[in-house]
C-alpha positions, 0 to 999 in steps of 0.5 A: 851256373852249376851245383858247385856254388852250393858246395863247400871246399873240403880241407885237403892235406894230401892223401886225396887223388888229383883229377886225371885229365878226363875228370878235369874236362868234365868239371871244366864244363861246369865253370865259365871261361876257366882255362886249364894250364900246366905250370912250370912244374907240370901241375894243372891249374885253373886260370882266368883273367877278369877285366875291369874299368880301373885299378879300384875295381880290380882291387875290389874284386880281389878283396871279394875273392880273398873273402870267399877264399878265407870262407872256403879255406882254399886260396888261389894265386892272384895277380892284379893291376890297373883294369885286370885280375888273373886268378890261378887255382890248384890244390897244392897239397896234391899237386893238381886239381880237385873238386875244391878248385872248381868249387872256388872257381864257380864261387869266384864267377858268382862275384 
């Protein structure tokens, strides 16, 4: 794991520069298995799919992600169903990725 789990997300209401692609790749090496994709608006996101044995395990995972997200003040998009959860993270205020996104990803991986 990386030092990211020891950091705290910093509130972002814009005015912060989003990471360029080289910075994204540098931070991507610090989180395990998170892909970098662009959404329909060409905004970079972190994305990872988690697999579980059943629906209840998926829901329990989502509840843990929700708790961490509230503690960090940084909220991902989550899609889940029987045996899976897919998490997308971006910083909406800057329409891109920032250190906060990677901090949250590292904390989610710790679950």
